[in-house]
N, C-alpha and C positions, 0 to 999 in steps of 0.2 A: 627319700627326704620327708621328714615329718612335717606336720603342719606348724609347729614351732620353729623349725628350720627355715621354712619358706618364709614365714613372717620375718624372721631375722635378716633374712637375705633381701627382702623388699626393703625394709627399714634402712639397711646399711646403703644400699643402692641410690635410694632417696637421698639420703643425708649426703653422700657424696656428689650427686648431681647439682643438689640445691646449693652447697657451699662452693662447688665449682663455679655454677652460674653467677652467685653473688660475687665472688671475688674476681671473676673475670670480668664482670660489666663494671665493678669498680676500678679495675686497671685500665679498661678502654677508656672510661670517662676521664681520667686523669691524663691519659697518654694521647688523645685523639688529636689534639693540636697543642701549639705552643700557649694559646690563651688559657687552656685547661691547666697545663702544667704550671704557668704561673699563678692562677688562682689557688692551686693547691699548695705552691709554696708561700703564698700570703696567707693561707689559712693556717700553716704550720707556724709561721710568725706571729699570728695573732694569739696564739696560746699563751704567748709571753712567758715561755719556759726557758727558750733559748735566746741569748742575746743577739741582737741583730748585727752587731759590730764583731763581737768576739767568736760567735759561732756562725757565722755567714757560711762556712763551707759545709758544716753539719747540715744546716737547713738546705742547701743545695743538692748535698748527697741523698738526703731524705726524699727530696722531690722527685728523683728518678728511682731510687732504691725501692722505696715502698711500693709504687706501681708495678716495677717489674717483678718484685717478689710476688705480689699477689697474682700476677699473670702466670708465672711459673708454677706456683702451686695449684692454681685453678687447673692447670693442665695435668698436673701429676694426680690431681683428685679424680679429674675427670676419667683417667686412665686406670686409676688404680694403682699406680706406680709409686713406691715410696710413700704410701698413704700416712703412715705414723709420722714420718719426717716431715711431710708437708703439713699435716694437723699441727704438729708441734710448733712449727714456725708461726702459723697463722694465729695459734693461741698465744704466743709471745707478743705478736704484734697487737692483737686485740686487747691483751692486758696493758700493753702501754698505750693504746689510744685511750681506754677506759680510765687509766691513770690522768690523762691529760684532761679528759672530761670532767672528771673530779676536781682536779685544781680549778678549772674554769669556772665550775657551779659554786664552789667554796669561796673564790674571791668575787663572786657577782660580775664576772667579765660578761660582756656581749660579744659573741664570736660566731661568726658562720661556719658550719661545717662543711668540708671539702671532700668527704671520704667518696662520694658519688658524683663530684662534679656538681652540675646544676640540677641533678635529680636526688631527691632526699626522701622518697617514699618509705615508711609511712610517717616520717618526722618532717618537720620544717627546717629552714635553712639555720636558725638560731640553735645552738648548742643547749641541751637540757638533758632532763632525765629520760626522754624518749631515746636519744641516741645512746644512753647508758643501757637501757633494756634492750635495745636492738644488737648492740656488741654483745650483751650477755647471751642472747639467744645463739649468735654465730659463735661463741666462745664454747657454749654448751655442745653445739654439734662437733666443732673441732675435737673436744674432750672425748666424745663419743667414739669419733673415728680413731684417737689415740690410743684407745682402749681395746676397740674392736678390730681395727685394721680395715683392709680393704675390702673383705668380705669374698665370698665364693666367686663372684664374677669381677676379677680384677687381674691386672697382670701379676701383682703380688703372690696371687693364689698360683698362677702358672709357673712363676719362678720358684717357689716352695709350696708345692701342693700339700705335703704330708704336715708341714707345720701349720699351715693355714686350716687345714681339715681338723686337725687336732684342736686348735683354737674355737672353731665353730662348735665342734660337737661337745666340748667342755661347758661352753655357755648356752646350748640349745635348751637347755632344762628351764632356765629363766624365762623362755617364752613359751613354755607349755610342751616342749618336747621331752623325749625321753633322755634322761642322763646317760652319759656313756657307763656300761657296766664296769665294775671294779675288776682290776686284774686278779686273776686266780693265784691263790697263794702257792707258792713253791713246795714241792714234796719234800720231805725230809730224806736226806740220803740214807739208803740202806747200810746196816752194819752187819758184821758176822755175828754179834751177840743174840741171843734168842729173846725176843720181845718178852717182857714180863706179862704174865696173863692177868687180865683184870679179876677174874674170878677163880683162883687156883683149885683143883680137884681136892676134895677132902679126902683125908687117910682113912676115916671109918665113916660109914654110912650113919645118918640120923636114926634110921629104924630099919632094922632088918629081922628076918625070922630066925628061929633057931638053927645054928649051924650044925654041922656034922660033929663038932667036938662037943657038943652040949650033953652034959650026963643026965640032968635032971630035966624032967618033962613037966610041963604046965598042968596043975591039976584042971580036970575039966568042970565046966560049969554045971551045978545042980540043975535037974529038970523037975519040975513041978507038975507031972503028970497026974 
């Protein structure tokens, strides 16, 4: 393993563990008790995107579906199993959250964020651009895993070692490693026809001495003794 491949492995594992910890903690803070679940439901309603009367069932479904989706995806990212599917699901969820945050900021509403329950480091409880930047960083990490996959130390690698190895070797050059050598060109099949020589032999030499059939002799050079 080259230095570039080692760096690639460390970065991939770090991003996986970081996102697994963030999403797992967010799910725990929403599902730890009934009060936390109720606070998350009120946070969804405060976005004023869904009607409290017409879309009450959607709010109730989201209250429990979002935390459980975060918990399941966190476990998958931790193990490196179906990494791209989990990263895609979280990217879609973060995109929906960012859209909701944008609508709140555009309308000038004062809404408390319930993504992490009572904990909102490094942002405060009121939704603003800080939550937008935070979700943007998480979305960038999910996109990275969506492209790279689980990496070398993952169950995905154990399930399909050849495919995972090819992906890593193909992109190792971007981190300073040696790129995969190109495949050798297949040889042309041999045929019965004789190959055409690049420099065919000449029928007559360019310079030659007098042959046996020469009747005349060259005159000798005069001497100046």
